[in-house]
MARBA-603299 format. One record per residue (C-alpha): residue number from 1; x, y negated, z. Coordinates in nm, 4 decimals. Each point is the difference from the previous one (the first is absolute). Layout:
// MARBA-603299
PT num        x        y        z
PT NUM        X        Y        Z
...
// end
This chain:
// MARBA-603299
PT num        x        y        z
PT   1   0.0206   0.0054  -0.0065
PT   2   0.1007  -0.3546  -0.0993
PT   3   0.0281  -0.2859   0.2602
PT   4  -0.3078  -0.1278   0.1530
PT   5  -0.1032  -0.3634   0.1234
PT   6   0.1147  -0.0183   0.3820
PT   7  -0.2039  -0.2451   0.1165
PT   8   0.0484  -0.3592   0.1355
PT   9   0.1471  -0.2397   0.2301
PT  10  -0.2494  -0.2807   0.2204
PT  11   0.0026  -0.2629  -0.2653
PT  12  -0.3510  -0.1938   0.1671
PT  13  -0.1776  -0.0483   0.2996
PT  14  -0.3344  -0.0732   0.0779
PT  15  -0.0192  -0.2636   0.2457
PT  16  -0.3414  -0.0632   0.2169
PT  17  -0.0240  -0.3111   0.2408
PT  18   0.4100   0.0450   0.0568
PT  19  -0.0486   0.3988   0.0182
PT  20   0.1290   0.2060  -0.2639
PT  21  -0.2461   0.2441  -0.0655
PT  22   0.1490   0.2246  -0.2682
PT  23   0.2867   0.0658  -0.2580
PT  24   0.0201   0.0691  -0.3579
PT  25   0.3008   0.2062  -0.0916
PT  26   0.1384   0.0245  -0.3486
PT  27   0.2926  -0.0328  -0.2447
PT  28   0.1371  -0.3389  -0.1962
PT  29   0.3087  -0.0483  -0.2406
PT  30   0.1499  -0.3227  -0.1296
PT  31   0.2116  -0.0428  -0.2820
PT  32   0.2101  -0.2956  -0.1415
PT  33  -0.0201  -0.0916  -0.3746
PT  34   0.2288   0.2141  -0.0697
PT  35  -0.1222   0.3004   0.1592
PT  36   0.1948   0.0228   0.2902
PT  37  -0.1813   0.0927   0.3259
PT  38  -0.0784  -0.3112   0.2163
PT  39  -0.1871   0.1913   0.2895
PT  40  -0.2023   0.2761   0.0695
PT  41  -0.1942   0.1409   0.2925
PT  42  -0.1700   0.3532   0.0447
PT  43   0.0866   0.3271  -0.2735
PT  44   0.0280  -0.2212  -0.3098
PT  45   0.1522   0.3035  -0.2042
PT  46  -0.2702   0.2506   0.0760
PT  47  -0.2613   0.0321  -0.2819
PT  48  -0.3435  -0.2006   0.0094
PT  49  -0.3288  -0.0137  -0.2205
PT  50  -0.0213  -0.3882  -0.0879
PT  51  -0.2837   0.0214  -0.1285
PT  52  -0.1038  -0.2516  -0.1676
PT  53   0.3338  -0.1788  -0.0183
PT  54   0.1219   0.2273  -0.2439
PT  55  -0.2691  -0.1661  -0.2111
PT  56   0.2361  -0.2489  -0.2101
PT  57   0.2568   0.2432  -0.0965
PT  58  -0.2921   0.2390  -0.1209
PT  59  -0.0873  -0.3098  -0.1996
PT  60   0.3620  -0.0252  -0.1456
PT  61  -0.0969   0.4199  -0.0801
PT  62  -0.2725  -0.0565  -0.2201
PT  63   0.1261  -0.3328  -0.1774
PT  64   0.3063   0.2207  -0.1036
PT  65  -0.2049   0.2678  -0.1052
PT  66  -0.2258  -0.2292  -0.2159
PT  67  -0.2697  -0.2004   0.2102
PT  68  -0.1137  -0.2449  -0.2762
PT  69  -0.0402  -0.2652   0.2303
PT  70   0.1648  -0.3775  -0.1039
PT  71  -0.2219  -0.2064   0.2372
PT  72   0.1698  -0.0539   0.3443
PT  73  -0.3184  -0.0413   0.1735
PT  74  -0.0696   0.4089  -0.1188
PT  75   0.3293   0.1353   0.1143
PT  76  -0.0652  -0.1825   0.3425
PT  77  -0.3045   0.2130   0.0603
PT  78   0.1565   0.3370  -0.1165
PT  79   0.2901  -0.0810   0.2869
PT  80  -0.3374  -0.1186   0.2461
PT  81  -0.1793   0.1563   0.2344
PT  82  -0.2783  -0.2754   0.0020
PT  83  -0.2618  -0.1203   0.2340
PT  84  -0.2649   0.1150  -0.2088
PT  85  -0.0756  -0.3756  -0.0856
PT  86  -0.2291  -0.0889  -0.2993
PT  87   0.2748  -0.1568  -0.2250
PT  88   0.2360   0.3908   0.0231
PT  89  -0.3449   0.1946  -0.0324
PT  90  -0.0761  -0.1669  -0.3377
PT  91   0.3441  -0.0272  -0.1258
PT  92   0.0092   0.3947   0.0799
PT  93  -0.2708   0.0355  -0.1930
PT  94   0.1083  -0.2031  -0.2812
PT  95   0.3039   0.1993   0.0027
PT  96  -0.1946   0.3162  -0.0187
PT  97  -0.2247  -0.1375  -0.2404
PT  98   0.2281  -0.0903  -0.2624
PT  99   0.1248   0.3498   0.0103
PT 100  -0.3458   0.1810  -0.0784
PT 101   0.0305   0.0967   0.3722
PT 102  -0.2766   0.0141   0.2920
PT 103   0.0540  -0.0339   0.3366
PT 104  -0.1140   0.3862   0.0491
PT 105   0.3417   0.0934  -0.2197
PT 106   0.1646  -0.1387   0.3893
PT 107   0.1071   0.2931   0.2416
PT 108   0.0497  -0.2750   0.2353
PT 109  -0.3213   0.0616   0.2776
PT 110  -0.3037  -0.2513  -0.0226
PT 111   0.0260  -0.2399   0.2740
PT 112  -0.1387  -0.3370   0.1623
PT 113   0.2616  -0.3111  -0.0608
PT 114   0.2460  -0.0485   0.2931
PT 115   0.0111  -0.3471   0.0294
PT 116  -0.2848  -0.0979   0.2745
PT 117  -0.1964  -0.2654  -0.2455
PT 118   0.0186   0.2175  -0.3046
PT 119  -0.1670   0.2957   0.1976
PT 120  -0.2254  -0.2338   0.1832
PT 121  -0.1032  -0.1063  -0.3584
PT 122  -0.0355   0.3587  -0.2157
PT 123  -0.2604   0.0901   0.3286
PT 124  -0.1605  -0.3553  -0.0277
PT 125  -0.0635   0.0676  -0.4174
PT 126  -0.1241   0.3459   0.1234
PT 127   0.2859   0.2060  -0.1597
PT 128   0.2220   0.2556   0.1512
PT 129   0.3230   0.2059  -0.0723
PT 130   0.1561   0.0056  -0.3382
PT 131   0.3463   0.1195  -0.1570
PT 132   0.1113  -0.3659  -0.1186
PT 133  -0.0583  -0.1166   0.3181
PT 134   0.2543   0.2526   0.2047
PT 135   0.3498  -0.2280   0.0588
PT 136   0.1908   0.2407  -0.2204
PT 137  -0.2131  -0.0145  -0.3014
PT 138   0.2378  -0.2360  -0.1819
PT 139   0.2460   0.2605   0.0579
PT 140  -0.2021   0.2666  -0.1171
PT 141  -0.1385  -0.2040  -0.3338
PT 142   0.4285  -0.0677  -0.0869
PT 143   0.0450   0.3927   0.0481
PT 144  -0.3015   0.0799  -0.2818
PT 145   0.0968  -0.2657  -0.2333
PT 146   0.4073   0.1521   0.0452
PT 147  -0.1566   0.3628  -0.0879
PT 148  -0.2013  -0.1718  -0.2928
PT 149   0.3017  -0.1760  -0.1638
PT 150   0.2770   0.2923   0.0702
PT 151  -0.2264   0.2557  -0.1452
PT 152  -0.0471   0.1933   0.2702
PT 153  -0.3251   0.1736   0.1784
PT 154  -0.2312  -0.2495   0.1746
PT 155  -0.1600   0.3345   0.2499
PT 156   0.2200   0.0228   0.2932
PT 157   0.2300  -0.2779  -0.0522
PT 158  -0.0170  -0.0297   0.4186
PT 159   0.2016   0.3629   0.0081
PT 160   0.3069   0.0050   0.1117
PT 161   0.1236   0.2394  -0.2606
PT 162  -0.1786  -0.2542  -0.2826
PT 163   0.2737  -0.1375  -0.2343
PT 164  -0.0951  -0.3553   0.0959
PT 165   0.0544   0.1084   0.3489
PT 166   0.3616   0.1217  -0.0873
PT 167   0.0886  -0.2745  -0.1424
PT 168  -0.0978  -0.2395   0.3000
PT 169   0.1551   0.2639   0.2136
PT 170   0.3529  -0.0400  -0.2005
PT 171  -0.0826  -0.4375   0.0826
PT 172  -0.0261   0.0435   0.2983
PT 173   0.3169   0.1989   0.0883
PT 174   0.1857  -0.2555  -0.2690
PT 175  -0.1191  -0.3381   0.1993
PT 176   0.1252   0.2032   0.3627
PT 177   0.2764   0.1633  -0.0892
PT 178  -0.1384   0.3158   0.1849
PT 179  -0.1856   0.3489  -0.1215
PT 180  -0.3702  -0.0314   0.1538
PT 181   0.0053   0.2105   0.3088
PT 182  -0.4323   0.1199  -0.0479
PT 183  -0.2393  -0.0698  -0.1880
PT 184  -0.3340  -0.0666   0.2119
PT 185  -0.3779  -0.1421  -0.1423
PT 186  -0.0394  -0.3038   0.0435
PT 187  -0.3390  -0.1828   0.1107
PT 188  -0.0946  -0.0984  -0.3472
PT 189   0.0599   0.3890  -0.1118
PT 190   0.3014  -0.0883  -0.2306
PT 191   0.3744   0.1371   0.1191
PT 192   0.1811  -0.1512   0.2743
PT 193   0.3621   0.0051   0.0640
PT 194   0.2160   0.0348   0.2853
PT 195   0.3534  -0.2071   0.0514
PT 196   0.1788  -0.1569   0.2280
PT 197  -0.0323  -0.3588   0.0878
PT 198   0.2892  -0.0937  -0.0919
PT 199  -0.0474   0.1416  -0.3617
PT 200  -0.2657  -0.2108   0.0539
PT 201   0.1354  -0.3382   0.0149
PT 202   0.2455   0.0905  -0.2635
PT 203  -0.2398   0.0161  -0.2471
PT 204  -0.1857  -0.2933   0.0887
PT 205   0.4066  -0.1755  -0.0142
PT 206  -0.0382   0.1673  -0.3401
PT 207  -0.2977  -0.1847  -0.0961
PT 208   0.0526  -0.3578   0.0186
PT 209   0.3464   0.0564  -0.0607
PT 210  -0.0123   0.1100  -0.2933
PT 211   0.0580  -0.2027  -0.3628
PT 212  -0.2573  -0.1752  -0.1421
PT 213  -0.1976   0.2054  -0.2643
PT 214   0.0393   0.3106   0.1586
PT 215  -0.2921   0.2017   0.0625
PT 216   0.0677   0.0194   0.4045
PT 217   0.0391  -0.4091  -0.0333
PT 218  -0.3000  -0.0089  -0.1871
PT 219  -0.2398   0.1640   0.3028
PT 220   0.2102  -0.2175   0.2833
PT 221  -0.0858  -0.3260  -0.2570
PT 222  -0.3428   0.1645  -0.0292
PT 223  -0.0776   0.0678   0.3809
PT 224   0.1390  -0.3604   0.0953
PT 225  -0.1973  -0.1901  -0.2390
PT 226  -0.3043   0.1324   0.0762
PT 227  -0.0161   0.0950   0.3605
PT 228  -0.3963  -0.0106   0.0174
PT 229   0.0086   0.3311  -0.1927
PT 230   0.2091   0.2052   0.1754
PT 231  -0.1662  -0.0536   0.3059
PT 232  -0.2913  -0.2587   0.0332
PT 233  -0.0691  -0.3141   0.1180
PT 234   0.1158   0.0514   0.3585
PT 235   0.2036   0.3284  -0.0246
PT 236   0.3448  -0.0996   0.1609
PT 237   0.2084   0.1203  -0.2662
PT 238  -0.1759  -0.2363  -0.2044
PT 239   0.0558  -0.3124   0.2391
PT 240   0.3865   0.1332   0.0325
PT 241   0.0977   0.0037  -0.3306
PT 242  -0.2448  -0.3950  -0.0440
PT 243   0.1671  -0.1110   0.3018
PT 244   0.3810   0.1296  -0.0588
PT 245   0.1700  -0.0951  -0.3018
PT 246   0.0746   0.2530  -0.1943
PT 247  -0.0889   0.2752   0.2051
PT 248  -0.1572   0.3366  -0.1315
PT 249  -0.1866   0.1934   0.2849
PT 250  -0.2134   0.2920   0.0213
PT 251  -0.2142   0.1566   0.2521
PT 252  -0.0282   0.4017   0.0408
PT 253  -0.2462   0.1814   0.2387
PT 254   0.1052   0.1530   0.3103
PT 255   0.2154  -0.3337   0.1222
PT 256   0.2521  -0.0197  -0.2876
PT 257   0.1038  -0.3354  -0.1713
PT 258   0.2778  -0.0595  -0.2362
PT 259   0.1148  -0.3719  -0.0906
PT 260   0.3053  -0.1457  -0.2296
PT 261   0.1324  -0.3170  -0.0746
PT 262   0.2218  -0.0565  -0.3159
PT 263   0.4045  -0.0261   0.1030
PT 264  -0.1173  -0.0207   0.4085
PT 265  -0.0961   0.3710   0.0956
PT 266  -0.2973   0.2498   0.0452
PT 267  -0.1593   0.1084   0.2465
PT 268  -0.1917   0.3775   0.0400
PT 269  -0.1657   0.0955   0.3099
PT 270  -0.3074   0.2618   0.1910
PT 271  -0.1459  -0.0320   0.3011
PT 272  -0.0874   0.3608   0.1499
PT 273  -0.3235  -0.0588   0.1082
PT 274  -0.0857  -0.1572  -0.3404
PT 275  -0.1700  -0.2901   0.1618
PT 276   0.0237  -0.3048  -0.2422
PT 277   0.0070  -0.2538   0.3149
PT 278   0.3403   0.0853   0.0902
PT 279   0.1088  -0.0179  -0.3680
PT 280   0.0449  -0.3734  -0.0617
PT 281   0.1613  -0.1472   0.2772
PT 282   0.2356   0.3020  -0.0427
PT 283   0.0637  -0.1019  -0.3647
PT 284   0.0126  -0.3739   0.0696
PT 285   0.3066   0.1564   0.3093
PT 286   0.1682   0.1304  -0.3187
PT 287  -0.0160  -0.2413  -0.2316
PT 288   0.1232  -0.3204   0.2165
PT 289   0.3228   0.2693   0.0607
PT 290   0.0440  -0.1224  -0.3727
PT 291  -0.0645  -0.2981   0.0534
PT 292  -0.3452  -0.0456  -0.1412
PT 293  -0.2065  -0.2401   0.1000
PT 294  -0.3391  -0.1643  -0.0575
PT 295  -0.3314  -0.1201   0.1282
PT 296  -0.1706   0.2553  -0.0314
PT 297   0.2475   0.2900   0.1604
PT 298  -0.0921  -0.2096   0.3255
PT 299  -0.3432   0.0347  -0.0664
PT 300   0.1392   0.3682   0.0526
PT 301   0.1906   0.0395   0.2160
PT 302  -0.2231   0.0730   0.2570
PT 303  -0.3970   0.1331   0.0211
PT 304  -0.2384  -0.1348   0.2976
PT 305  -0.1510   0.1701   0.1489
PT 306  -0.3594  -0.0710   0.1551
PT 307  -0.2019   0.0429   0.2755
PT 308  -0.2963  -0.1904   0.0627
PT 309   0.0659  -0.1422  -0.3252
PT 310   0.2653  -0.2221   0.0832
PT 311   0.3923   0.1008  -0.0408
PT 312   0.1078   0.1791   0.3181
PT 313   0.3086   0.1716  -0.1815
PT 314   0.1753   0.1614  -0.3186
PT 315   0.2168   0.2391  -0.1790
PT 316   0.3650  -0.0755   0.0280
PT 317   0.2924   0.1416  -0.1860
PT 318   0.2697   0.1370   0.2633
PT 319   0.2542   0.0380  -0.2782
// end
């Protein structure tokens, strides 16, 4: 059996009324602009499932395989974990329609939008779960269009043995500099591939450091130009890319996030219990080790805790 993830160390604490009531453990790695480690904590070499943080590399693999997208907004959507807002759904539906497909061709399960406002709007209108509303529908649409362009069967496009998924696995291995340690089934039904946090950070650094005109730079530029399509109006990675010049960021489920700034460095982290509330304060602490500062980072440096509707504490980094 290969190496397994050994778990992390305390990265954030939950403080309520001056009392520490909880600890979030995890692992984090910080690389400089040349890819050398600046700081790390926990297990940064053991494999984890980056979940949706793998999507930028998957988008690179799709474009290399012939995905025929020329609009950078569409490239951003293929790299997205969108919130299911109306503009997300319209763009996914448009891409499918132009290829002669309906949402029934998507393997991702029907779902309600992730965003509260979008979910409430759907329910008020009498709607329900749909495949195009699922947060990974952009990625799945890209996979279908890639298969059509490459002459691969669309049936079973999500299976690990399919030519598309084999190509995407090779791309992730190339960008991380590692062999995939495990293959699982992601929440959307597509494969999720295990690599280390160090490999993930290395991949993001390569995306932002690539020469203009390369496929990897195309993906990085598209995500940074259209961050609302990558996440949503209020998504964490959207707000980071809007607020920090040059920064590329992508969240993943189970407490994962990766980010990189060209010529500055990259960060990848995982909160072991999957808590999203601890992810951003730790990321801010890591980015500050690279000298990155912006007003939006101050907003995320601590996550407020409420008592009786009033702030009484915070989730704050201890690393």
